[in-house]
C-alpha positions as CSV (number, residue, x, y, z in Angstrom):
1,X,-21.0,-8.0,-15.5
2,X,-19.9,-8.1,-11.9
3,X,-20.1,-4.8,-9.9
4,X,-16.8,-3.7,-7.9
5,X,-16.6,-1.0,-5.4
6,X,-13.1,0.2,-4.5
7,X,-12.5,2.7,-1.6
8,X,-9.4,4.8,-1.9
9,X,-9.3,4.2,-5.7
10,X,-7.2,7.2,-6.5
11,X,-4.6,5.5,-4.7
12,X,-1.6,3.6,-6.2
13,X,-3.4,0.2,-5.3
14,X,-6.8,1.6,-6.3
15,X,-5.6,2.8,-9.7
16,X,-3.9,-0.7,-10.5
17,X,-6.8,-2.5,-9.3
18,X,-9.3,-0.6,-11.4
19,X,-7.2,-1.1,-14.6
20,X,-6.9,-4.8,-13.7
21,X,-10.8,-5.4,-13.1
22,X,-11.7,-3.5,-15.8
23,X,-9.7,-5.9,-18.0
24,X,-11.9,-8.6,-16.5
25,X,-15.1,-7.1,-17.7
26,X,-16.1,-5.5,-14.4
27,X,-18.0,-2.4,-13.8
28,X,-16.0,-0.3,-11.7
29,X,-17.0,2.2,-9.0
30,X,-14.2,4.2,-6.8
31,X,-14.7,6.6,-3.7
32,X,-12.3,9.6,-3.8
33,X,-12.3,12.3,-1.2
34,X,-12.4,15.6,-2.8
35,X,-9.4,16.8,-1.6
36,X,-7.2,13.8,-3.0
37,X,-5.6,15.9,-5.9
38,X,-2.5,14.2,-6.0
39,X,-4.1,10.7,-6.2
40,X,-6.7,11.6,-8.8
41,X,-3.9,12.1,-11.7
42,X,-3.4,8.2,-11.3
43,X,-7.0,7.7,-12.6
44,X,-7.7,10.8,-14.8
45,X,-7.0,8.5,-17.9
46,X,-9.9,6.1,-16.7
47,X,-12.9,8.7,-16.4
48,X,-11.8,12.1,-18.3
49,X,-11.3,12.9,-21.9
50,X,-11.8,11.0,-24.8
51,X,-10.2,7.7,-23.5
52,X,-12.5,7.6,-20.5
53,X,-13.7,4.0,-19.9
54,X,-17.7,3.9,-19.7
55,X,-17.4,1.2,-16.9
56,X,-15.7,3.1,-14.6
57,X,-17.4,5.8,-12.2
58,X,-16.1,7.7,-9.3
59,X,-18.2,8.8,-6.1
60,X,-17.0,11.4,-3.9
61,X,-17.1,10.2,-0.4
62,X,-15.1,9.6,2.8
63,X,-15.2,6.3,4.6
64,X,-15.2,8.1,8.1
65,X,-18.7,9.2,6.9
66,X,-20.8,6.3,7.7
67,X,-24.0,7.8,5.9
68,X,-22.2,8.6,2.8
69,X,-20.6,5.1,2.4
70,X,-24.0,3.5,3.3
71,X,-25.6,5.5,0.6
72,X,-22.6,4.6,-1.9
73,X,-23.0,0.9,-1.1
74,X,-26.8,1.1,-1.6
75,X,-26.7,2.5,-4.9
76,X,-23.9,0.8,-6.4
77,X,-25.2,-3.0,-5.0
78,X,-21.8,-4.3,-5.4
79,X,-20.5,-8.0,-5.9
80,X,-17.3,-7.2,-4.7
81,X,-15.7,-4.3,-2.1
82,X,-12.1,-3.9,-2.3
83,X,-11.4,-1.6,1.0
84,X,-8.2,0.3,0.1
85,X,-8.9,4.0,1.9
86,X,-6.6,4.6,4.5
87,X,-4.2,6.9,6.1
88,X,-1.3,4.6,5.1
89,X,1.8,6.7,6.2
90,X,3.0,5.0,9.1
91,X,5.4,7.9,10.1
92,X,2.7,10.5,9.6
93,X,0.4,8.1,11.8
94,X,2.4,9.2,14.9
95,X,1.6,12.9,14.1
96,X,-2.1,12.4,13.5
97,X,-3.1,9.2,15.6
98,X,-6.8,10.4,15.8
99,X,-7.4,10.7,12.3
100,X,-5.6,7.6,11.2
101,X,-7.9,5.7,14.0
102,X,-11.2,7.0,12.5
103,X,-9.9,6.3,8.9
104,X,-8.2,3.1,9.1
105,X,-10.3,1.5,12.0
106,X,-13.7,3.3,12.3
107,X,-13.9,3.8,8.3
108,X,-13.5,0.0,7.9
109,X,-16.6,-0.6,10.4
110,X,-18.7,1.8,8.6
111,X,-18.1,-0.3,5.5
112,X,-18.8,-3.6,7.1
113,X,-21.9,-2.0,8.9
114,X,-23.3,-0.7,5.5
115,X,-22.9,-4.1,3.9
116,X,-24.8,-5.7,6.9
117,X,-27.6,-3.1,6.9
118,X,-28.4,-3.1,3.0
119,X,-28.7,-6.7,3.5
120,X,-25.7,-7.5,1.4
121,X,-24.5,-10.2,3.3
122,X,-25.0,-13.1,0.9
123,X,-24.1,-11.0,-2.2
124,X,-21.1,-8.7,-1.6
125,X,-17.6,-10.2,-1.0
126,X,-15.6,-7.9,1.3
127,X,-11.6,-7.5,0.8
128,X,-9.7,-5.6,3.6
129,X,-6.4,-4.1,2.9
130,X,-4.2,-5.4,6.2
131,X,-0.7,-4.8,6.4
132,X,2.9,-6.5,7.3
133,X,2.6,-3.4,9.9
134,X,0.6,-5.7,12.4
135,X,3.6,-7.7,13.0
136,X,5.6,-4.9,14.0
137,X,8.1,-6.1,16.8
138,X,8.4,-9.6,15.2
139,X,8.7,-12.6,17.2
140,X,10.0,-14.6,14.3
141,X,11.3,-14.4,10.6
142,X,9.6,-14.8,8.2
143,X,6.2,-13.6,9.1
144,X,3.2,-16.0,8.1
145,X,-0.3,-16.2,8.9
146,X,0.1,-17.8,12.5
147,X,2.9,-15.0,13.5
148,X,1.6,-13.0,16.7
149,X,0.8,-9.4,15.8
150,X,2.5,-6.6,17.9
151,X,2.2,-3.6,15.9
152,X,4.3,-0.6,16.8
153,X,2.4,2.5,15.2
154,X,-0.9,4.5,15.4
155,X,-1.2,3.1,11.9
156,X,-0.9,-0.8,12.7
157,X,-3.0,-0.6,15.6
158,X,-5.9,0.8,13.7
159,X,-5.5,-1.5,10.9
160,X,-5.3,-4.2,14.0
161,X,-8.8,-3.2,14.7
162,X,-9.9,-3.4,11.0
163,X,-8.1,-6.8,10.8
164,X,-10.4,-8.2,13.5
165,X,-13.5,-6.5,12.9
166,X,-13.4,-8.1,9.3
167,X,-13.1,-11.5,10.7
168,X,-16.0,-10.6,13.4
169,X,-18.6,-9.7,10.8
170,X,-17.2,-12.7,9.1
171,X,-18.1,-15.1,12.3
172,X,-21.0,-13.0,13.4
173,X,-23.0,-12.5,10.5
174,X,-21.7,-14.4,7.7
175,X,-20.0,-12.0,5.8
176,X,-17.4,-13.1,3.1
177,X,-14.5,-11.1,4.4
178,X,-11.1,-11.5,3.5
179,X,-8.0,-10.1,5.0
180,X,-5.1,-9.4,2.5
181,X,-1.7,-8.9,4.7
182,X,0.1,-7.1,2.0
183,X,3.9,-6.3,2.7
184,X,5.3,-3.5,1.0
185,X,4.5,-3.0,-2.5
186,X,5.7,-0.1,-4.9
187,X,5.6,1.3,-8.1
188,X,5.9,4.6,-10.1
189,X,2.8,5.4,-8.8
190,X,3.7,5.3,-5.1
191,X,3.0,8.5,-3.2
192,X,5.6,11.1,-3.0
193,X,6.2,10.8,0.8
194,X,6.7,7.1,0.8
195,X,10.4,6.4,1.0
196,X,10.9,4.3,-2.0
197,X,9.4,7.0,-4.1
198,X,11.3,9.7,-2.2
199,X,14.5,8.0,-2.8
200,X,14.1,7.6,-6.7
201,X,12.6,10.9,-7.0
202,X,15.4,12.6,-5.2
203,X,18.3,11.0,-7.0
204,X,16.4,11.7,-10.4
205,X,16.5,15.5,-9.3
206,X,20.2,15.4,-8.1
207,X,20.9,14.0,-11.8
208,X,19.0,16.8,-13.3
209,X,20.9,19.4,-11.0
210,X,17.7,20.7,-9.5
211,X,19.0,19.5,-5.9
212,X,22.3,18.7,-4.2
213,X,21.1,16.1,-1.4
214,X,18.0,14.7,0.5
215,X,17.1,13.6,3.8
216,X,16.0,10.2,5.3
217,X,15.7,8.2,8.5
218,X,16.7,4.6,9.4
219,X,18.9,3.1,6.7
220,X,18.9,-0.2,8.2
221,X,15.4,-1.0,8.4
222,X,14.4,-4.3,6.3
223,X,11.5,-4.6,4.3
224,X,9.7,-7.3,1.9
225,X,9.2,-5.0,-1.4
226,X,7.2,-6.4,-4.0
227,X,5.4,-4.8,-7.4
228,X,2.0,-3.1,-6.7
229,X,0.4,-4.4,-10.1
230,X,1.1,-8.0,-9.1
231,X,-0.4,-7.5,-5.6
232,X,-3.9,-6.1,-6.8
233,X,-4.3,-9.4,-8.8
234,X,-3.8,-11.1,-5.3
235,X,-6.5,-9.0,-3.8
236,X,-8.8,-10.1,-6.4
237,X,-8.1,-13.7,-6.5
238,X,-8.7,-13.9,-2.5
239,X,-12.4,-12.7,-3.5
240,X,-12.6,-15.3,-6.2
241,X,-12.2,-18.3,-3.7
242,X,-15.3,-20.2,-1.9
243,X,-14.2,-19.3,1.4
244,X,-12.7,-16.1,3.0
245,X,-9.3,-16.0,4.4
246,X,-6.4,-14.2,5.8
247,X,-3.4,-14.5,3.8
248,X,0.2,-13.1,3.4
249,X,0.9,-11.7,0.4
250,X,4.6,-11.2,0.0
251,X,8.0,-12.0,-2.0
252,X,9.8,-13.9,0.8
253,X,12.5,-11.5,0.6
254,X,13.9,-8.8,2.6
255,X,16.2,-5.6,2.0
256,X,17.5,-2.6,3.8
257,X,16.7,1.2,2.9
258,X,20.4,1.3,2.4
259,X,20.4,-1.3,-0.1
260,X,17.6,0.5,-2.0
261,X,19.5,3.7,-2.2
262,X,22.7,2.2,-3.4
263,X,20.9,0.3,-6.3
264,X,19.1,3.3,-7.2
265,X,22.1,5.6,-7.3
266,X,24.2,3.0,-9.5
267,X,21.3,2.8,-11.9
268,X,21.2,6.5,-12.1
269,X,25.0,6.3,-12.6
270,X,26.5,6.9,-8.9
271,X,28.5,4.9,-6.8
272,X,27.7,5.9,-3.3
273,X,29.6,5.2,0.0
274,X,28.9,5.7,3.8
275,X,30.9,7.7,6.2
276,X,29.9,8.2,10.1
277,X,27.8,6.6,12.5
278,X,24.1,7.4,13.9
279,X,22.9,10.5,12.9
280,X,25.8,11.7,11.7
281,X,26.4,9.3,9.0
282,X,26.1,10.5,5.4
283,X,26.1,8.9,2.1
284,X,28.7,10.5,-0.3
285,X,29.3,10.1,-4.0
286,X,32.5,8.0,-4.9
287,X,33.5,10.2,-7.9
288,X,33.0,13.6,-6.3
289,X,32.8,13.1,-2.5
290,X,29.7,15.4,-2.3
291,X,27.4,14.6,0.5
292,X,24.0,13.2,-1.4
293,X,22.3,11.6,1.6
294,X,21.9,13.1,5.1
295,X,20.2,11.5,7.9
296,X,17.4,13.3,9.9
297,X,16.2,12.2,13.1
298,X,12.5,13.7,12.1
299,X,12.1,10.8,9.9
300,X,12.9,8.0,12.7
301,X,9.7,6.8,14.2
302,X,9.2,6.6,18.2
303,X,8.7,2.8,17.8
304,X,10.9,1.3,15.1
305,X,9.9,-2.0,13.2
306,X,13.5,-3.4,12.0
307,X,12.6,-6.0,10.0
308,X,9.4,-7.5,7.8
309,X,9.9,-10.4,5.8
310,X,6.7,-12.2,4.4
311,X,6.1,-16.2,4.0
312,X,4.1,-16.3,1.1
313,X,3.6,-20.1,0.8
314,X,-0.1,-20.3,2.1
315,X,-1.1,-17.9,-0.4
316,X,0.7,-19.9,-3.1
317,X,-0.8,-22.9,-2.2
318,X,-4.6,-21.4,-2.1
319,X,-4.4,-18.8,-4.8
320,X,-1.7,-19.9,-7.1
321,X,-0.1,-16.6,-6.6
322,X,3.2,-15.8,-6.6
323,X,5.6,-12.5,-6.9
324,X,7.4,-12.3,-10.0
325,X,9.1,-8.9,-9.7
326,X,11.7,-9.2,-7.1
327,X,13.9,-6.4,-5.4
328,X,16.4,-5.8,-8.0
329,X,14.0,-5.2,-10.9
330,X,11.6,-3.3,-8.8
331,X,14.5,-0.9,-7.9
332,X,15.5,-0.7,-11.4
333,X,11.9,0.1,-12.9
334,X,11.2,2.5,-10.5
335,X,14.3,4.8,-11.0
336,X,14.2,4.3,-14.9
337,X,10.8,5.8,-14.6
338,X,11.8,8.8,-12.5
339,X,14.9,9.4,-15.1
340,X,12.8,9.4,-18.2
341,X,10.3,12.3,-16.7
342,X,11.1,15.7,-18.2
């Protein structure tokens, strides 16, 4: 039985990856911080109560604690490590740049060093959760593995360090280290502070009469949005190859935040139109003329990333992987999930 260690196991991707690997017959170990109360609910069904899985194990730890991570990796002796733990909110990274750097950059280094120090170089394969935010101020669209990086946030710059650290340990020590350059991927398990989740959750609350409106930032930012359960399969496939690689994982499409809002409202039974411009722009209900969406400058980033669109052709060729759930279906499943909540 293969053993896998997932850092950030209680996150969106960690929970889906755990379920995926358990179905594949893995013994799955995951790290979680004691403070991850929101995330822990995503994996409760795997290790608590009557339905708990005997092959799923949780270890409390933090990737910024090198001694802790070294001990966990030594104890688990994993065949595969999926490093998903991160401070992953781009806007928040401007408020806590130091913590973001410690978690996303040095945290990755701690794991790579633990693999080396525990003499697991020939045994353990390492997956690094890289990000489309590496491209930032893009020089071409769509972005591929050869597109130059130009990160535009503390999150992006910290992830750039982790990306190159993975390659350096691959070249210097022979570690099987792969970078998955994943573009945005969403699901009903997305964290509440992320824009897609905020949109569908807020619309559901409007529908129930709990709130009258909500606030957002840049409506014209365009992103390549995919479905998280499909993207964790790509992570796994990357570690099943004979050689490590750096691969873009994306749908190949791009859509604006504005489009996401309009489609989500439509599914909930509202038609929305826009009035005004800049920070004075509002989204109004066509039936009642009530303002449902406001612009709040707080949600703007000091340096914006206007468009991200991935070119997944290399991943399709090497892994045989292709995104199945596209934009319209993604918005529909997320919105319908929120509407079904009590």
